[in-house]
C-alpha positions in Angstrom: 0.0 0.0 0.0 2.8 2.4 0.9 4.6 1.7 -2.3 1.5 2.3 -4.4 1.0 5.6 -2.6 4.6 6.6 -3.2 4.2 5.9 -6.9 1.0 7.9 -7.0 2.7 10.8 -5.3 5.5 10.7 -7.9 3.0 10.7 -10.8 1.1 13.6 -9.3 4.4 15.5 -9.0 5.2 14.7 -12.6 1.8 15.9 -13.9 2.2 19.0 -11.8 5.5 19.7 -13.4 3.8 19.6 -16.8 1.2 22.0 -15.6 3.8 24.3 -14.2 5.8 24.3 -17.4 2.6 25.1 -19.3 2.3 28.3 -17.2 5.9 29.3 -17.9 5.4 28.7 -21.7 2.3 30.9 -21.6 4.2 33.7 -19.9 7.1 33.4 -22.4 4.9 33.5 -25.5 4.6 29.8 -26.5 0.9 28.9 -26.5 1.4 25.7 -28.4 4.0 24.3 -26.0 1.8 25.3 -23.2 -1.1 23.4 -24.8 1.2 20.4 -25.4 2.3 20.4 -21.7 -1.3 20.6 -20.5 -2.3 17.7 -22.8 0.5 15.6 -21.5 -0.3 16.5 -17.9 -3.8 15.2 -18.3 -3.3 12.4 -20.8 -0.1 10.4 -19.9 -1.3 6.8 -19.4 0.4 4.5 -16.9 -0.8 1.6 -18.9 1.8 2.2 -21.6 5.4 1.3 -20.7 7.0 4.5 -21.9 4.4 6.8 -20.5 4.5 4.9 -17.2 8.3 5.5 -17.0 7.7 9.2 -17.5 5.1 9.2 -14.7 7.5 7.3 -12.5 10.3 9.8 -13.0 12.5 9.5 -9.9 14.3 12.8 -10.1 13.0 16.3 -9.8 10.7 16.7 -12.8 10.4 20.5 -12.4 12.0 23.4 -14.3 14.7 23.9 -11.6 15.5 20.2 -11.6 15.4 17.7 -14.5 13.0 19.8 -16.7 11.2 16.6 -17.7 8.4 18.4 -19.6 11.0 20.1 -21.8 12.9 16.9 -22.4 9.7 15.3 -23.7 8.7 18.3 -25.7 12.1 18.3 -27.2 11.9 14.7 -28.1 8.5 15.2 -29.8 9.7 18.4 -31.7 12.8 16.4 -32.8 10.6 13.7 -34.3 8.5 16.3 -36.0 11.5 18.2 -37.5 13.0 14.9 -38.7 9.8 14.0 -40.6 9.2 10.8 -38.6 5.7 11.5 -37.5 3.6 13.1 -40.2 0.2 12.8 -38.3 1.7 14.7 -35.4 3.5 17.2 -37.6 0.2 18.1 -39.2 -0.9 19.4 -35.7 2.3 21.4 -35.0 3.0 25.0 -35.9 2.6 26.6 -38.4 -0.7 24.7 -38.7 -3.7 26.1 -36.8 -4.1 25.3 -33.1 -4.9 21.6 -32.6 -7.9 20.1 -30.8 -6.4 18.7 -27.5 -7.9 15.3 -28.0 -6.4 14.9 -31.5 -3.1 16.2 -30.3 -3.0 13.7 -27.4 -3.8 10.8 -29.7 -1.1 11.8 -32.2 1.4 12.3 -29.3 0.7 8.9 -27.8 1.0 7.3 -31.2 4.4 8.9 -31.7 5.5 7.8 -28.2 4.5 4.3 -29.0 6.1 4.2 -32.5 9.4 5.8 -31.5 9.7 4.7 -27.8 13.4 4.0 -28.0 14.3 7.3 -29.6 12.2 9.2 -27.0 13.9 7.3 -24.1 17.3 8.3 -25.5 16.2 11.9 -25.7 14.9 11.8 -22.1 18.3 10.9 -20.9 19.7 14.3 -21.7 18.9 17.6 -20.0 17.5 20.3 -22.3 19.9 22.7 -23.8 18.7 25.7 -25.6 21.8 28.0 -25.8 19.4 30.9 -26.2 21.2 33.5 -28.4 18.4 35.9 -27.7 20.3 36.6 -24.5 23.3 37.8 -26.5 22.3 41.5 -26.6 22.4 41.6 -22.8 25.7 39.8 -22.6 27.2 42.0 -25.3 25.9 45.1 -23.5 27.7 43.8 -20.4 30.9 43.2 -22.2 30.8 46.8 -23.6 30.2 48.1 -20.1 33.2 46.2 -18.8 35.4 47.3 -21.7 34.4 50.9 -21.2 35.2 50.8 -17.5 38.5 48.9 -17.6 39.8 50.0 -21.1 41.4 46.6 -21.7 40.8 43.6 -24.0 38.6 40.9 -22.6 39.4 37.2 -21.8 36.1 35.4 -21.7 35.2 32.4 -19.6 31.6 31.1 -19.9 30.0 28.7 -17.5 27.3 26.4 -18.8 28.3 27.3 -22.4 26.3 24.5 -24.2 27.4 25.0 -27.8 29.2 28.3 -27.1 26.8 30.4 -29.2 26.8 33.2 -26.7 30.6 33.0 -26.3 30.8 34.6 -29.8 28.2 37.3 -29.1 30.5 40.0 -30.6 30.2 38.3 -34.0 26.6 39.2 -34.3 24.9 42.5 -35.3 22.3 44.1 -33.0 19.4 46.4 -32.8 19.1 48.0 -29.4 15.7 49.5 -29.8 16.3 51.9 -32.7 20.0 52.0 -32.3 22.2 49.5 -34.3 25.5 48.0 -33.4 27.6 46.0 -35.8 30.8 44.1 -35.4 33.9 45.8 -36.8 35.8 44.4 -39.8 38.3 41.7 -38.8 41.8 42.9 -38.1 44.6 42.7 -35.5 43.2 43.4 -32.0 39.6 43.9 -33.3 36.6 41.7 -32.5 35.7 39.4 -35.3 33.1 40.3 -37.9 30.0 38.3 -38.2 27.9 35.9 -40.3 24.3 36.7 -41.0 22.9 37.1 -37.5 21.1 40.3 -36.4 19.5 40.2 -33.0 16.8 42.8 -32.0 15.9 43.7 -28.5 13.2 46.1 -27.4 15.3 48.5 -25.3 14.3 51.0 -22.7 16.3 53.2 -20.3 19.8 54.4 -21.3 22.0 52.6 -23.7 25.1 50.7 -22.9 28.4 52.3 -24.2 28.0 51.1 -27.7 31.1 53.0 -28.8 33.4 51.2 -26.4 36.4 49.6 -28.0 35.5 45.9 -27.6 38.5 43.6 -28.2 38.2 39.9 -27.3 41.7 38.4 -26.5 40.5 34.8 -25.8 37.4 32.7 -25.3 37.0 29.6 -23.1 33.8 27.8 -22.1 32.7 24.7 -20.2 29.6 22.6 -20.0 28.6 19.2 -18.5 27.4 18.1 -22.0 28.9 20.5 -24.6 27.3 20.4 -28.0 29.3 20.5 -31.2 27.4 22.4 -33.9 29.6 20.9 -36.6 27.8 17.6 -35.9 24.4 17.5 -37.7 22.9 15.2 -35.0 23.8 17.6 -32.3 22.6 20.6 -34.3 19.2 18.9 -34.7 19.0 18.2 -31.0 19.7 21.9 -30.2 17.0 23.0 -32.6 14.5 20.5 -31.1 14.7 22.1 -27.7 13.4 25.4 -29.1 9.6 25.6 -28.7 7.9 24.8 -32.0 5.8 27.9 -32.2 8.7 30.3 -31.8 10.0 30.7 -35.3 12.1 33.7 -34.6 14.1 31.8 -32.0 14.5 28.9 -34.4 15.8 31.2 -37.2 18.3 33.0 -35.1 19.6 29.7 -33.5 20.1 28.3 -37.0 22.0 31.5 -38.1 24.1 31.5 -34.9 25.1 27.9 -35.4 26.3 28.7 -38.9 28.4 31.6 -37.5 30.0 29.1 -35.0 30.5 26.5 -37.8 32.5 29.0 -39.8 35.0 29.6 -36.9 34.4 27.0 -34.1 35.3 27.6 -30.5 36.0 24.4 -28.5 33.8 24.0 -25.4 35.4 21.9 -22.7 33.6 19.2 -20.8 33.5 19.7 -17.1 31.6 20.8 -14.0 31.8 24.6 -13.6 32.8 24.5 -10.0 35.9 22.3 -10.9 36.7 23.9 -14.2 36.8 27.5 -13.1 39.5 27.2 -10.5 41.6 25.3 -13.0 41.4 28.0 -15.7 41.2 31.1 -13.5 44.1 31.4 -11.2 44.6 34.4 -8.9 47.6 35.6 -11.0 47.0 37.0 -14.5 48.7 38.9 -17.2 48.5 42.7 -16.9 46.3 44.9 -19.1 43.5 42.4 -19.8 40.2 42.0 -18.1 39.1 38.5 -17.3 35.3 38.1 -17.6 33.5 35.1 -16.1 29.9 35.0 -17.4 26.8 32.8 -17.5 23.1 33.1 -18.5 20.1 31.2 -17.0 22.6 28.7 -15.5 22.9 29.4 -11.8 19.6 27.8 -10.7 20.7 24.5 -12.2 23.6 24.2 -9.8 23.3 22.8 -6.3 24.1 25.2 -3.4 27.5 23.7 -2.8 28.6 24.3 -6.4 27.2 27.9 -6.2 29.2 28.5 -3.1 32.4 27.1 -4.5 32.2 29.2 -7.6 31.3 32.4 -5.7 34.1 31.8 -3.2 36.7 31.2 -5.9 35.6 34.4 -7.7 35.9 36.4 -4.4 39.3 34.9 -3.8 40.6 35.8 -7.3 38.9 39.2 -7.0 40.8 39.9 -3.9 44.0 39.6 -5.9 42.7 41.9 -8.7 44.2 45.3 -9.4 43.5 48.2 -11.7 45.9 46.6 -14.2 44.5 43.1 -13.7 40.7 43.5 -13.2 38.2 40.7 -12.9 34.5 40.8 -13.9 31.6 38.5 -13.0 28.7 39.0 -15.4 25.5 37.0 -15.1 22.0 37.0 -16.6 19.9 35.0 -14.3 16.2 34.5 -13.3 15.1 36.9 -10.5 12.1 34.9 -9.4 9.3 32.7 -10.7 7.1 35.7 -11.9 9.9 38.3 -12.4 12.1 39.1 -15.3 15.8 38.0 -15.6 18.4 40.3 -14.1 21.8 41.2 -15.6 24.3 41.8 -12.7 27.9 42.8 -12.7 30.5 42.4 -10.0 33.8 44.2 -10.8 37.1 43.8 -9.0 39.1 45.5 -7.6 36.6 46.6 -5.1 33.9 44.0 -5.7 31.1 46.4 -6.2 27.9 44.5 -7.3 25.2 46.2 -9.3 22.2 45.5 -11.5 22.8 46.6 -15.1 19.5 45.6 -16.6 16.2 43.7 -16.1 15.2 41.6 -19.1 13.0 39.0 -20.6 14.6 35.6 -20.1 14.8 35.0 -23.9 16.0 38.6 -24.5 12.9 40.0 -26.1 13.1 43.2 -24.1 15.5 44.9 -21.7 15.4 47.9 -19.4 18.9 49.2 -18.8 19.8 51.0 -15.6 18.3 54.4 -15.5 
């Protein structure tokens, strides 16, 4: 009896995670993925082996844990994009909104027909590498460059495929104000492929005329993605919500930019990788910048404390000729926008630079 009750409690938690994800999707402008999550919350059937394994998920199914709903949504979107499930594809965007009962029937048929592929997809945490966040990150780099006057050495935590590690290769529209990468040349940031990212901007502008020079780039991820591999490119595209065509287009363009001049992303845990690559001593007249975006909440408290302690220790050794910056775009709360924060050493002053949509649709720079 107690075992049955425990299984029931788990399945209730899983269904609740799908409902919660539906609310997030509605807030972030994805009504189709919200509908899909609600259909799955109500319709997953423990009488089917695969669906029962989903309902029996033993980890944390929620958005700050294993993100089970996004794993399953990614698996289904991947099948649709690969042309493996025409009946389900006929109910996906850009087609008109589907009747929930027809959508559930097509989803369950796809799960049954492609159970092994779905199980494989479910083993991986979702990775979106959202390049819509790049305008905020670039704005932060420009702010750091303007304050320190030095070239930047970049270190990204949770880099995924590294698409935000090359944010200076893209063109931007900060409200009505454009920013374009300079032509390639010695000591100048690299010019870009076809990517232009628009962000609805309010408040003052970042220092768009700051001389931005990138000396080096390094990134780490638990499961880095190689965009030169078509299988991994397809996986990354599958995690983008199916009704958000702009996100899909800019991701595809950003992957092409990375393919033309790849940056190697190292495999590792951020709390172990960072101390290995960021010693207290550094060369003079460069600014080391540690940055991450929508990453922090996926770490356990011990990992967070270790990273913060190491940065504080390295920051204590910083000087005007050897500055250190910690730039992060992270969620402020469940119903609040993301916040771009900067800590700059020497001194260690911490400040909010901007508040923004988690996918970069809008930003309000500090007044």
